[in-house]
Backbone as JSON, one array per atom type, in Angstrom:
{
  "sequence": "MRRAQGTLAPVRLGGGGTNARFLPFAVSAADSILQVRDVAVHFGGIVALDGISFDVPRNSILGLIGPNGAGKTTLFNCLSCLYVPTRGDILFDRRSILGTSSHRMAALGIGRTFQNLALFHRMSVLENVLVGAQTRGRSDFVSNALRLPWMRREEKMLEDKAWGLLEYLKLTEVAHLPTGALPFGTQKRVELARALASEPKLLLLDEPAGGLNHEEVEELGQLFRKIRAEKNLTVLLVEHHMSLVMSISEHVVVLNFGRKIFEGPPAEVRRHPEVIEAYLGTGH",
  "N": [[-66.52, -8.47, 35.61], [-64.95, -10.34, 33.09], [-66.44, -13.12, 31.51], [-65.82, -16.54, 30.81], [-67.06, -18.22, 27.99], [-69.44, -20.88, 27.74], [-68.55, -22.56, 29.8], [-68.55, -24.41, 32.81], [-68.69, -24.4, 36.37], [-68.26, -25.69, 39.75], [-70.63, -25.23, 42.43], [-70.45, -25.48, 45.81], [-72.51, -27.31, 47.97], [-73.96, -28.04, 51.11], [-71.81, -28.03, 52.85], [-68.35, -28.96, 53.66], [-66.31, -31.9, 52.85], [-66.75, -35.32, 51.68], [-69.37, -35.77, 50.96], [-70.47, -33.5, 49.95], [-72.49, -31.64, 47.67], [-72.63, -30.53, 44.23], [-73.33, -27.82, 42.08], [-73.69, -26.54, 38.75], [-72.38, -23.46, 37.39], [-71.82, -20.46, 35.5], [-68.42, -19.74, 34.86], [-65.72, -17.54, 35.46], [-62.63, -16.63, 33.79], [-60.81, -16.16, 35.78], [-61.58, -17.9, 37.75], [-60.73, -20.33, 36.9], [-58.41, -22.98, 36.97], [-57.03, -24.14, 34.94], [-56.65, -23.4, 31.54], [-57.43, -24.2, 28.34], [-56.68, -23.3, 25.14], [-57.67, -23.19, 21.95], [-56.12, -25.39, 21.04], [-54.11, -27.2, 18.87], [-52.71, -30.1, 17.36], [-50.48, -31.42, 15.11], [-49.24, -34.21, 13.45], [-47.15, -34.49, 11.1], [-49.03, -35.01, 8.28], [-51.21, -35.76, 9.74], [-53.9, -34.86, 11.76], [-54.05, -34.62, 15.02], [-55.19, -33.22, 17.15], [-57.62, -30.66, 16.94], [-58.05, -27.56, 17.34], [-58.87, -27.36, 20.17], [-60.63, -26.19, 22.98], [-61.25, -25.39, 26.33], [-62.15, -24.79, 29.79], [-60.91, -25.57, 33.05], [-62.49, -25.62, 36.0], [-61.46, -24.39, 39.19], [-60.76, -26.59, 41.91], [-62.49, -28.62, 41.07], [-63.84, -31.66, 39.59], [-63.17, -32.73, 36.48], [-64.17, -34.52, 33.67], [-62.66, -36.05, 30.86], [-63.5, -37.39, 27.91], [-63.92, -39.81, 25.23], [-63.98, -41.79, 22.2], [-61.59, -44.44, 21.32], [-58.62, -43.12, 19.93], [-59.49, -40.52, 19.88], [-57.99, -38.37, 20.75], [-57.38, -37.87, 23.37], [-55.16, -38.73, 25.02], [-53.11, -37.48, 23.62], [-53.75, -34.8, 24.12], [-53.41, -34.79, 26.92], [-50.66, -35.22, 26.99], [-49.81, -32.82, 25.95], [-50.63, -31.11, 28.0], [-48.88, -31.96, 29.94], [-46.54, -31.06, 28.95], [-45.09, -32.78, 27.36], [-45.61, -32.93, 24.7], [-45.51, -30.36, 22.21], [-47.87, -28.05, 21.3], [-49.07, -27.53, 17.94], [-50.51, -25.3, 17.43], [-52.11, -22.73, 19.39], [-52.67, -22.31, 22.99], [-51.87, -23.06, 26.42], [-52.85, -22.41, 29.62], [-51.9, -22.34, 32.96], [-52.94, -21.57, 36.11], [-53.3, -19.02, 35.05], [-51.01, -18.5, 33.61], [-48.99, -19.1, 30.78], [-47.91, -22.38, 29.95], [-46.47, -23.29, 27.88], [-43.42, -24.19, 26.4], [-42.27, -24.85, 28.78], [-40.17, -27.11, 30.51], [-40.77, -30.61, 30.68], [-39.99, -31.9, 33.02], [-40.32, -30.01, 34.96], [-42.94, -29.78, 35.63], [-44.12, -30.88, 37.93], [-43.07, -29.24, 39.93], [-44.34, -26.88, 39.27], [-46.89, -27.42, 40.06], [-48.47, -29.38, 38.93], [-49.54, -32.61, 38.86], [-49.32, -36.05, 37.75], [-50.71, -39.19, 36.72], [-50.18, -42.22, 34.8], [-51.39, -43.9, 31.84], [-50.13, -46.33, 31.17], [-48.43, -47.79, 33.7], [-45.91, -45.91, 35.31], [-43.75, -46.62, 37.11], [-40.98, -47.25, 39.39], [-40.0, -50.31, 39.36], [-38.26, -52.0, 40.79], [-37.7, -50.62, 43.02], [-38.78, -49.9, 46.39], [-42.16, -49.43, 47.63], [-42.28, -47.21, 49.36], [-39.93, -45.85, 48.56], [-40.61, -45.16, 45.93], [-42.68, -43.33, 46.39], [-41.27, -41.38, 47.76], [-39.74, -40.36, 45.68], [-41.57, -38.75, 44.36], [-42.04, -36.89, 46.4], [-39.63, -35.55, 46.52], [-39.67, -33.44, 44.75], [-40.52, -31.28, 46.17], [-38.45, -30.69, 47.76], [-35.38, -28.96, 48.81], [-32.78, -29.62, 48.41], [-29.51, -29.97, 46.89], [-26.7, -30.85, 44.76], [-24.38, -30.1, 46.23], [-25.31, -29.75, 48.91], [-26.23, -32.34, 49.36], [-23.81, -33.75, 49.23], [-22.39, -32.67, 51.4], [-24.02, -33.23, 53.5], [-25.59, -31.47, 55.13], [-27.01, -30.08, 58.17], [-29.64, -28.95, 57.89], [-30.5, -30.28, 55.66], [-30.77, -32.91, 56.47], [-32.9, -32.6, 58.22], [-34.85, -31.88, 56.4], [-35.03, -34.23, 54.83], [-36.12, -35.95, 56.73], [-38.59, -34.72, 57.1], [-39.73, -35.03, 54.53], [-39.85, -37.81, 54.39], [-41.64, -38.34, 56.45], [-43.89, -37.18, 55.33], [-44.26, -38.89, 53.14], [-44.84, -41.3, 54.45], [-47.24, -40.54, 55.61], [-48.9, -40.31, 53.36], [-48.85, -42.95, 52.48], [-50.25, -44.16, 54.55], [-52.68, -42.84, 54.23], [-53.56, -43.82, 51.78], [-53.72, -46.47, 52.33], [-51.4, -48.14, 52.22], [-49.36, -48.85, 53.88], [-48.69, -51.42, 54.79], [-47.33, -52.56, 52.71], [-45.15, -51.05, 52.32], [-42.33, -51.48, 52.25], [-41.95, -53.33, 50.3], [-40.92, -54.47, 47.02], [-42.13, -52.57, 44.33], [-42.85, -53.69, 41.85], [-43.64, -56.27, 42.44], [-46.19, -56.23, 43.35], [-49.85, -56.45, 43.27], [-51.76, -55.31, 40.4], [-53.76, -53.34, 40.9], [-52.91, -52.33, 43.36], [-50.47, -51.21, 42.62], [-51.43, -49.12, 41.09], [-52.42, -47.45, 43.1], [-50.03, -46.82, 44.34], [-48.77, -45.27, 42.37], [-50.55, -43.14, 42.35], [-50.14, -42.17, 44.97], [-47.49, -41.31, 44.71], [-47.83, -39.21, 42.87], [-49.42, -37.48, 44.42], [-47.6, -36.84, 46.37], [-46.08, -34.75, 45.43], [-47.55, -32.58, 46.01], [-49.68, -31.44, 44.3], [-51.58, -28.85, 42.62], [-53.2, -29.33, 40.52], [-54.34, -32.39, 39.35], [-53.66, -34.77, 37.02], [-55.21, -37.49, 35.68], [-54.7, -40.35, 33.97], [-56.58, -42.64, 32.62], [-57.13, -44.11, 35.13], [-58.67, -46.24, 36.05], [-58.19, -48.37, 34.44], [-57.85, -51.83, 33.88], [-58.84, -52.54, 36.36], [-61.17, -54.22, 38.57], [-64.81, -54.28, 38.99], [-65.51, -53.69, 41.66], [-63.15, -52.51, 42.59], [-63.09, -50.25, 40.96], [-65.31, -48.8, 41.9], [-64.42, -48.22, 44.51], [-62.27, -46.63, 43.83], [-63.52, -44.37, 42.72], [-64.76, -43.29, 45.01], [-62.46, -42.7, 46.43], [-61.27, -40.69, 44.84], [-63.12, -38.61, 45.1], [-62.82, -38.11, 47.81], [-60.12, -37.32, 47.92], [-60.16, -34.96, 46.37], [-61.82, -33.34, 47.97], [-60.5, -33.31, 50.48], [-57.8, -32.78, 50.0], [-57.85, -30.46, 48.64], [-57.62, -29.97, 45.83], [-57.63, -29.92, 42.18], [-59.05, -32.05, 39.74], [-58.41, -33.57, 36.67], [-59.66, -35.86, 34.56], [-59.06, -38.56, 32.46], [-60.77, -41.2, 31.05], [-62.02, -44.42, 30.15], [-63.94, -45.8, 31.44], [-67.11, -45.34, 31.79], [-69.08, -45.22, 33.83], [-67.61, -44.48, 36.07], [-66.58, -41.93, 35.33], [-68.97, -40.45, 34.92], [-70.11, -40.56, 37.44], [-68.47, -39.13, 39.18], [-67.68, -36.72, 38.06], [-68.21, -33.2, 37.71], [-68.38, -31.87, 35.38], [-68.05, -32.54, 31.91], [-65.95, -33.06, 29.12], [-66.09, -33.84, 25.73], [-64.33, -35.55, 23.26], [-63.77, -36.28, 19.78], [-62.22, -37.77, 17.09], [-60.16, -35.88, 17.34], [-61.44, -33.46, 17.76], [-63.44, -31.23, 19.73], [-66.61, -32.22, 20.57], [-68.68, -31.84, 22.31], [-69.49, -30.34, 25.48], [-70.38, -30.36, 28.92], [-72.63, -30.86, 31.78], [-72.71, -34.18, 33.25], [-75.28, -35.43, 32.91], [-76.34, -34.15, 30.65], [-74.44, -34.83, 28.76], [-74.81, -37.59, 28.46], [-77.18, -37.66, 27.04], [-76.73, -36.37, 24.66], [-76.91, -36.2, 21.14], [-74.64, -36.26, 19.36], [-72.63, -37.29, 20.97], [-73.67, -39.81, 21.6], [-73.69, -40.89, 19.01], [-70.92, -40.9, 18.47], [-70.01, -42.87, 20.2], [-71.65, -45.09, 19.74], [-72.15, -45.25, 17.04], [-73.57, -44.49, 13.76], [-75.63, -46.15, 13.13], [-77.1, -46.65, 15.36]],
  "CA": [[-65.47, -9.44, 35.27], [-65.24, -11.05, 31.85], [-66.73, -14.53, 31.75], [-65.53, -17.48, 29.72], [-68.29, -18.77, 27.49], [-69.59, -22.33, 27.61], [-67.79, -23.28, 30.81], [-69.27, -24.55, 34.06], [-67.88, -24.67, 37.55], [-69.12, -26.2, 40.8], [-70.98, -24.53, 43.66], [-70.52, -26.5, 46.86], [-73.65, -27.27, 48.86], [-73.94, -29.03, 52.18], [-70.57, -28.0, 53.61], [-67.21, -29.68, 53.11], [-66.34, -33.34, 52.95], [-66.97, -36.08, 50.45], [-70.79, -35.83, 50.62], [-70.91, -32.22, 49.43], [-73.05, -31.67, 46.33], [-72.14, -29.46, 43.39], [-74.2, -27.34, 41.02], [-72.92, -25.8, 37.77], [-72.67, -22.07, 37.07], [-70.81, -19.91, 34.59], [-67.18, -19.46, 35.58], [-64.83, -16.61, 34.79], [-61.27, -17.13, 33.61], [-60.11, -16.06, 37.06], [-61.97, -19.04, 38.58], [-60.23, -21.55, 36.27], [-57.0, -23.27, 37.22], [-56.43, -24.52, 33.66], [-57.36, -22.9, 30.37], [-56.95, -24.75, 27.07], [-57.11, -22.31, 24.17], [-57.5, -23.44, 20.52], [-54.95, -26.26, 20.92], [-54.05, -28.12, 17.73], [-51.48, -30.88, 17.25], [-50.35, -32.11, 13.83], [-48.1, -35.09, 13.25], [-47.08, -34.54, 9.65], [-50.34, -34.72, 7.72], [-52.26, -36.26, 10.64], [-54.39, -33.89, 12.74], [-54.4, -35.34, 16.25], [-56.1, -32.31, 17.85], [-58.0, -29.6, 16.01], [-58.68, -26.39, 17.95], [-59.55, -27.72, 21.42], [-60.7, -25.13, 23.99], [-62.13, -25.55, 27.49], [-61.59, -24.38, 31.07], [-61.08, -26.49, 34.17], [-62.73, -24.83, 37.2], [-60.65, -24.71, 40.37], [-61.34, -27.5, 42.9], [-63.54, -29.43, 40.46], [-63.43, -32.87, 38.87], [-63.61, -32.64, 35.08], [-63.91, -35.72, 32.89], [-62.32, -35.9, 29.44], [-63.84, -38.69, 27.35], [-63.99, -39.94, 23.78], [-63.59, -43.13, 21.73], [-60.17, -44.63, 21.02], [-58.15, -42.27, 18.84], [-60.14, -39.2, 19.92], [-57.0, -37.34, 21.03], [-57.32, -37.6, 24.81], [-53.79, -38.86, 25.52], [-52.33, -36.41, 22.99], [-54.0, -33.58, 24.89], [-52.74, -34.94, 28.22], [-49.22, -35.03, 26.78], [-49.6, -31.37, 25.81], [-50.77, -30.53, 29.34], [-47.67, -32.35, 30.68], [-45.39, -30.51, 28.21], [-44.38, -33.81, 26.61], [-45.8, -32.49, 23.32], [-45.7, -28.92, 22.0], [-48.96, -27.86, 20.32], [-48.81, -26.85, 16.68], [-51.19, -24.01, 17.55], [-52.89, -22.55, 20.61], [-51.97, -22.03, 24.24], [-52.35, -23.71, 27.63], [-52.54, -21.57, 30.77], [-52.08, -22.91, 34.29], [-52.95, -20.41, 37.01], [-53.3, -17.84, 34.17], [-49.7, -18.35, 32.96], [-48.75, -20.11, 29.75], [-46.9, -23.38, 30.28], [-45.76, -23.68, 26.67], [-41.99, -23.95, 26.52], [-41.79, -25.35, 30.06], [-39.65, -28.47, 30.45], [-41.7, -31.55, 31.3], [-39.57, -32.27, 34.38], [-40.66, -28.94, 35.89], [-44.38, -29.72, 35.81], [-44.46, -31.15, 39.33], [-42.74, -28.05, 40.69], [-45.37, -25.88, 38.97], [-48.13, -27.77, 40.73], [-49.25, -30.32, 38.12], [-49.17, -34.01, 39.04], [-49.92, -36.91, 36.73], [-50.53, -40.63, 36.63], [-50.07, -42.61, 33.4], [-52.18, -45.04, 31.38], [-49.22, -47.44, 31.45], [-47.76, -47.42, 34.94], [-44.54, -45.41, 35.17], [-43.15, -46.79, 38.43], [-39.68, -47.91, 39.48], [-40.5, -51.59, 39.87], [-37.33, -52.63, 41.73], [-37.68, -49.82, 44.24], [-39.9, -50.17, 47.28], [-43.28, -48.5, 47.56], [-41.86, -45.99, 50.04], [-38.96, -45.15, 47.73], [-41.33, -44.58, 44.81], [-43.4, -42.14, 46.87], [-40.26, -40.37, 48.08], [-39.35, -39.72, 44.42], [-42.52, -37.66, 44.16], [-41.87, -35.88, 47.44], [-38.38, -34.81, 46.32], [-39.91, -32.21, 43.98], [-40.76, -30.21, 47.13], [-37.23, -30.51, 48.55], [-34.49, -27.87, 48.4], [-31.41, -30.11, 48.38], [-28.81, -29.99, 45.62], [-25.52, -31.7, 44.78], [-23.47, -29.69, 47.31], [-25.89, -30.07, 50.21], [-26.23, -33.79, 49.49], [-22.45, -34.2, 49.49], [-21.95, -32.21, 52.72], [-24.95, -33.71, 54.52], [-25.84, -30.35, 56.03], [-28.08, -30.38, 59.13], [-30.98, -28.62, 57.38], [-30.9, -31.28, 54.67], [-31.25, -34.08, 57.2], [-34.24, -32.27, 58.71], [-35.74, -31.93, 55.24], [-35.24, -35.63, 54.5], [-37.05, -36.49, 57.73], [-39.9, -34.14, 56.81], [-40.25, -35.66, 53.32], [-40.18, -39.19, 54.7], [-42.88, -38.31, 57.23], [-44.96, -36.91, 54.38], [-44.48, -40.1, 52.37], [-45.54, -42.26, 55.31], [-48.61, -40.06, 55.76], [-49.63, -40.68, 52.15], [-49.01, -44.4, 52.47], [-51.35, -44.45, 55.46], [-53.89, -42.27, 53.63], [-53.97, -44.69, 50.68], [-53.71, -47.85, 52.83], [-50.25, -48.81, 51.61], [-48.29, -48.99, 54.86], [-48.28, -52.82, 54.94], [-46.47, -52.96, 51.58], [-44.22, -49.93, 52.14], [-40.95, -51.89, 51.99], [-41.93, -54.34, 49.25], [-40.67, -53.93, 45.67], [-43.4, -52.2, 43.71], [-43.17, -54.57, 40.75], [-44.18, -57.54, 42.92], [-47.52, -56.0, 43.9], [-50.97, -56.54, 42.32], [-51.9, -54.14, 39.53], [-54.55, -52.32, 41.57], [-52.07, -51.71, 44.39], [-49.51, -50.36, 41.92], [-52.16, -47.9, 40.72], [-52.46, -46.58, 44.29], [-48.67, -46.33, 44.56], [-48.54, -44.17, 41.44], [-51.34, -42.01, 42.84], [-49.43, -41.63, 46.13], [-46.31, -40.56, 44.23], [-48.31, -37.96, 42.29], [-49.87, -36.62, 45.5], [-46.44, -36.43, 47.18], [-45.56, -33.49, 44.91], [-48.51, -31.56, 46.45], [-50.17, -30.74, 43.12], [-52.84, -28.11, 42.59], [-53.97, -29.99, 39.47], [-53.96, -33.79, 39.22], [-54.06, -35.35, 35.74], [-55.35, -38.93, 35.85], [-54.83, -40.95, 32.65], [-57.21, -43.96, 32.7], [-56.76, -44.74, 36.41], [-59.45, -47.45, 36.31], [-57.82, -49.42, 33.5], [-57.39, -53.07, 34.48], [-59.42, -52.78, 37.68], [-62.49, -54.85, 38.56], [-65.93, -53.38, 39.3], [-65.41, -53.25, 43.05], [-62.01, -51.59, 42.68], [-63.47, -48.99, 40.3], [-66.18, -48.08, 42.83], [-63.56, -47.71, 45.58], [-61.46, -45.57, 43.24], [-64.36, -43.18, 42.62], [-64.89, -42.75, 46.36], [-61.16, -42.16, 46.8], [-61.06, -39.43, 44.13], [-63.95, -37.58, 45.76], [-62.2, -37.81, 49.1], [-58.88, -36.58, 47.67], [-60.5, -33.61, 45.94], [-62.37, -32.6, 49.09], [-59.58, -33.19, 51.62], [-56.5, -32.26, 49.57], [-58.08, -29.14, 48.05], [-57.01, -29.9, 44.5], [-58.48, -30.06, 41.0], [-58.79, -33.31, 39.06], [-58.78, -33.74, 35.27], [-59.7, -37.31, 34.46], [-59.3, -39.26, 31.19], [-61.17, -42.54, 31.46], [-62.99, -45.12, 29.31], [-64.97, -46.37, 32.31], [-68.09, -44.26, 31.8], [-69.78, -45.1, 35.11], [-66.73, -43.73, 36.96], [-66.56, -40.53, 34.89], [-70.27, -39.81, 35.12], [-70.48, -40.52, 38.85], [-67.65, -38.23, 40.0], [-67.36, -35.47, 37.36], [-69.22, -32.16, 37.63], [-68.38, -31.36, 34.01], [-67.41, -33.51, 31.02], [-65.58, -32.61, 27.78], [-66.1, -35.0, 24.85], [-63.55, -35.43, 22.04], [-63.9, -37.32, 18.77], [-61.35, -37.48, 15.95], [-59.35, -34.7, 17.59], [-62.24, -32.26, 17.9], [-64.4, -31.22, 20.84], [-67.95, -32.28, 20.01], [-69.65, -31.38, 23.31], [-69.1, -30.28, 26.89], [-71.49, -30.02, 29.78], [-72.82, -31.76, 32.91], [-72.85, -35.59, 32.83], [-76.64, -35.77, 32.46], [-76.51, -33.67, 29.28], [-73.53, -35.6, 27.91], [-75.44, -38.89, 28.19], [-78.32, -37.53, 26.12], [-76.4, -35.59, 23.47], [-76.88, -37.1, 19.97], [-73.29, -36.42, 18.8], [-71.89, -38.18, 21.87], [-74.22, -41.16, 21.37], [-73.21, -41.35, 17.71], [-69.49, -41.15, 18.55], [-69.76, -44.11, 20.92], [-72.46, -46.21, 19.29], [-72.22, -45.31, 15.59], [-74.76, -43.89, 13.15], [-76.69, -47.14, 13.01], [-77.81, -46.82, 16.63]],
  "C": [[-65.88, -10.19, 34.01], [-65.42, -12.54, 32.12], [-66.39, -15.36, 30.53], [-66.82, -18.13, 29.28], [-68.26, -20.3, 27.51], [-68.85, -23.14, 28.64], [-68.57, -23.3, 32.11], [-68.3, -24.8, 35.18], [-68.79, -25.06, 38.69], [-69.4, -25.2, 41.9], [-71.15, -25.6, 44.71], [-71.73, -26.25, 47.74], [-73.46, -28.31, 49.95], [-72.63, -29.08, 52.92], [-69.47, -28.77, 52.94], [-67.39, -31.18, 53.2], [-66.76, -34.0, 51.66], [-68.44, -36.16, 50.06], [-71.33, -34.51, 50.11], [-71.43, -32.38, 48.01], [-72.57, -30.46, 45.56], [-73.18, -29.11, 42.34], [-73.38, -26.5, 40.06], [-73.33, -24.34, 37.69], [-71.56, -21.55, 36.18], [-69.6, -19.46, 35.38], [-66.33, -18.5, 34.77], [-63.46, -17.23, 34.65], [-60.51, -17.12, 34.92], [-60.42, -17.23, 37.97], [-61.43, -20.36, 38.04], [-58.76, -21.75, 36.61], [-56.28, -23.61, 35.93], [-57.31, -24.01, 32.53], [-56.68, -23.46, 29.11], [-57.54, -23.89, 25.96], [-56.71, -22.71, 22.74], [-56.28, -24.33, 20.25], [-55.1, -27.22, 19.74], [-52.7, -28.82, 17.74], [-51.51, -31.63, 15.93], [-49.1, -32.97, 13.85], [-47.97, -35.32, 11.74], [-48.43, -34.14, 9.08], [-51.5, -35.17, 8.58], [-52.62, -35.18, 11.65], [-54.87, -34.66, 13.97], [-55.37, -34.54, 17.11], [-56.37, -31.13, 16.94], [-58.79, -28.51, 16.74], [-59.48, -26.68, 19.2], [-59.48, -26.56, 22.41], [-61.66, -25.55, 25.1], [-61.4, -25.04, 28.73], [-61.83, -25.47, 32.11], [-61.28, -25.66, 35.43], [-61.9, -25.32, 38.39], [-61.44, -25.58, 41.35], [-62.54, -28.3, 42.36], [-62.96, -30.76, 40.0], [-64.03, -32.77, 37.48], [-63.21, -33.91, 34.36], [-63.65, -35.4, 31.44], [-62.51, -37.27, 28.8], [-63.85, -38.64, 25.82], [-63.58, -41.34, 23.38], [-62.08, -43.23, 21.54], [-59.78, -43.77, 19.82], [-58.75, -40.88, 18.83], [-59.16, -38.06, 20.17], [-56.8, -37.05, 22.5], [-55.89, -37.66, 25.34], [-52.88, -37.81, 24.89], [-52.51, -35.1, 23.74], [-53.33, -33.64, 26.25], [-51.24, -34.71, 28.08], [-48.88, -33.56, 26.53], [-49.67, -30.7, 27.17], [-49.56, -30.84, 30.2], [-46.4, -31.83, 30.04], [-44.51, -31.61, 27.61], [-44.49, -33.55, 25.11], [-45.94, -30.97, 23.31], [-46.79, -28.75, 20.96], [-48.48, -27.16, 19.05], [-49.4, -25.44, 16.71], [-51.89, -23.95, 18.89], [-52.02, -22.32, 21.83], [-52.63, -22.8, 25.37], [-51.9, -22.87, 28.81], [-52.86, -22.3, 32.06], [-51.91, -21.78, 35.3], [-52.7, -19.11, 36.23], [-51.93, -17.55, 33.56], [-49.49, -19.47, 31.95], [-47.67, -21.08, 30.21], [-46.13, -23.84, 29.05], [-44.29, -23.29, 26.78], [-41.41, -24.41, 27.84], [-41.29, -26.78, 29.89], [-40.59, -29.41, 31.21], [-41.3, -31.91, 32.73], [-39.88, -31.19, 35.41], [-42.16, -28.89, 36.21], [-44.77, -29.94, 37.27], [-44.18, -29.92, 40.2], [-43.75, -26.92, 40.46], [-46.66, -26.15, 39.71], [-49.03, -28.68, 39.94], [-48.7, -31.73, 38.33], [-49.88, -34.87, 38.03], [-49.69, -38.39, 37.04], [-50.63, -41.01, 35.15], [-50.94, -43.83, 33.1], [-51.4, -46.33, 31.56], [-48.36, -47.03, 32.63], [-46.31, -47.03, 34.72], [-43.87, -45.42, 36.54], [-41.76, -47.39, 38.31], [-39.92, -49.26, 40.16], [-39.56, -52.26, 40.87], [-37.21, -51.85, 43.03], [-38.89, -50.15, 45.09], [-41.01, -49.14, 47.06], [-42.9, -47.17, 48.19], [-40.89, -45.19, 49.18], [-39.62, -44.5, 46.52], [-42.05, -43.3, 45.23], [-42.42, -41.02, 47.22], [-39.74, -39.66, 46.83], [-40.28, -38.54, 44.14], [-42.34, -36.54, 45.17], [-40.63, -35.01, 47.22], [-38.59, -33.52, 45.53], [-40.17, -31.02, 44.9], [-39.54, -29.98, 48.03], [-36.35, -29.4, 48.0], [-33.03, -28.33, 48.25], [-30.85, -30.06, 46.97], [-27.55, -30.84, 45.77], [-24.61, -31.38, 45.97], [-24.03, -30.08, 48.67], [-25.97, -31.58, 50.43], [-24.86, -34.32, 49.85], [-22.01, -33.86, 50.91], [-22.83, -32.71, 53.86], [-25.2, -32.65, 55.58], [-27.02, -30.65, 56.95], [-29.47, -30.09, 58.6], [-31.46, -29.66, 56.37], [-31.4, -32.54, 55.35], [-32.65, -33.84, 57.76], [-35.26, -32.34, 57.57], [-36.05, -33.37, 54.84], [-36.24, -36.27, 55.45], [-38.47, -35.99, 57.45], [-40.53, -34.82, 55.59], [-40.63, -37.12, 53.57], [-41.46, -39.28, 55.52], [-44.08, -38.07, 56.31], [-45.3, -38.16, 53.58], [-45.23, -41.14, 53.2], [-47.0, -41.85, 55.52], [-49.47, -40.42, 54.55], [-49.85, -42.18, 52.06], [-50.15, -44.82, 53.4], [-52.67, -44.0, 54.86], [-54.45, -43.19, 52.55], [-53.88, -46.18, 51.03], [-52.62, -48.68, 52.17], [-49.14, -49.1, 52.62], [-47.79, -50.44, 54.97], [-47.34, -53.27, 53.83], [-45.36, -51.93, 51.36], [-42.82, -50.36, 51.73], [-40.85, -53.0, 50.94], [-41.58, -53.71, 47.9], [-41.99, -53.72, 44.95], [-43.81, -53.18, 42.62], [-43.77, -55.89, 41.17], [-45.63, -57.42, 43.4], [-48.61, -56.17, 42.85], [-51.16, -55.22, 41.58], [-52.67, -53.01, 40.22], [-53.76, -51.6, 42.65], [-51.04, -50.79, 43.75], [-50.17, -49.05, 41.47], [-52.19, -46.93, 41.89], [-51.08, -46.03, 44.61], [-48.38, -45.15, 43.64], [-49.33, -42.93, 41.85], [-50.66, -41.36, 44.05], [-48.22, -40.81, 45.7], [-46.72, -39.23, 43.63], [-48.74, -36.98, 43.39], [-48.71, -36.1, 46.35], [-45.84, -35.11, 46.7], [-46.47, -32.31, 45.26], [-49.06, -30.76, 45.27], [-51.41, -29.9, 43.4], [-53.79, -28.75, 41.59], [-53.44, -31.4, 39.31], [-54.54, -34.33, 37.92], [-54.06, -36.87, 35.89], [-55.65, -39.55, 34.49], [-55.28, -42.4, 32.8], [-56.82, -44.7, 34.0], [-57.51, -46.02, 36.7], [-59.11, -48.59, 35.38], [-57.29, -50.66, 34.21], [-57.96, -53.39, 35.84], [-60.78, -53.46, 37.54], [-63.54, -53.87, 39.05], [-65.83, -52.83, 40.72], [-64.28, -52.24, 43.23], [-62.32, -50.24, 42.05], [-64.37, -48.17, 41.23], [-65.37, -47.47, 43.97], [-62.72, -46.54, 45.08], [-62.25, -44.27, 43.14], [-64.53, -42.51, 43.98], [-63.59, -42.08, 46.8], [-60.92, -40.81, 46.12], [-61.89, -38.31, 44.72], [-63.32, -37.14, 47.08], [-60.95, -36.97, 48.91], [-59.18, -35.14, 47.27], [-60.98, -32.76, 47.11], [-61.33, -32.32, 50.17], [-58.24, -32.59, 51.25], [-56.62, -30.92, 48.84], [-57.38, -29.0, 46.7], [-58.05, -30.12, 43.41], [-58.08, -31.33, 40.27], [-59.28, -33.23, 37.62], [-58.58, -35.21, 34.94], [-59.97, -37.75, 33.03], [-59.62, -40.7, 31.54], [-62.19, -43.12, 30.47], [-64.14, -45.69, 30.13], [-66.02, -45.31, 32.57], [-68.8, -44.11, 33.15], [-68.94, -44.32, 36.12], [-66.76, -42.25, 36.6], [-67.86, -39.84, 35.25], [-70.64, -39.69, 36.6], [-69.67, -39.51, 39.65], [-67.38, -36.88, 39.35], [-68.53, -34.49, 37.47], [-69.41, -31.68, 36.19], [-67.61, -32.35, 33.15], [-67.16, -32.85, 29.66], [-65.45, -33.86, 26.91], [-65.32, -34.69, 23.58], [-63.9, -36.56, 21.08], [-63.11, -36.9, 17.55], [-60.63, -36.15, 16.11], [-60.11, -33.41, 17.77], [-63.15, -32.36, 19.12], [-65.8, -31.21, 20.24], [-69.02, -31.84, 21.0], [-68.95, -31.22, 24.65], [-70.29, -29.83, 27.71], [-71.58, -30.96, 30.96], [-73.02, -33.19, 32.43], [-74.22, -35.94, 32.3], [-76.88, -35.33, 31.03], [-75.63, -34.44, 28.31], [-74.16, -36.92, 27.52], [-76.49, -38.8, 27.1], [-77.94, -36.91, 24.78], [-76.24, -36.51, 22.25], [-75.49, -37.3, 19.38], [-72.44, -37.35, 19.65], [-72.36, -39.61, 21.68], [-73.7, -41.71, 20.06], [-71.73, -41.71, 17.75], [-69.19, -42.51, 19.2], [-70.47, -45.32, 20.32], [-72.56, -46.32, 17.78], [-73.55, -44.8, 15.05], [-75.92, -44.87, 13.05], [-77.51, -47.33, 14.27], [-79.22, -46.21, 16.57]]
}
């Protein structure tokens, strides 16, 4: 089997659950859920991304880091089909997603949270989560109008799923409150619940720790490990909070000025001179 160069994937040790340990090994393209191939994005004369390539191993947590302006959010927008790359390709489950409408991403199996919360603030927490669950429903205009029996059964199933996620993320006590009235950290969990309601294979997390205090960040890291282990999904994480990235990621990709400058295990990323220079400057 042909192997992708320069890519690592996790080997699980110690059984399942959140305490399982992971070791890196070379991964083939067949073992990757996401493949980014020579992706470039130009905005006029500005090069936002310049030939980015990496693989995301299935059922792993991969961190994507870099200073402000490195191109992380631009890449996430390409992965969500909000932007179309100037060059390159993006494969999800070995199929190109280029040309796919952004509203179909959840149906494909890609969920996302946003750096700036994208919630319906006047809707309740339960209603926000049900929006995510609807991507797995089969109803349409006609069935909604006729209120067919199978549609009522489906609505009950989706509502049960939403309540299950609210319990999983400790949100049941605020289920009927308007989302906009809740503390910022709680709203972050609501957005995560909505993303999980679409039953993604790949979860894109755009700065989930932004605005959280130290204790909340530690709880978030534990939650992400639990979700990956129990929900059997892959996590791609963009985050400025380095302690979170380094503590939960098996593999880290580093961008700077739109280019990939390094990728590898967290321990190697911490020591790499180009990464240190990107974050601390040449005078360090």
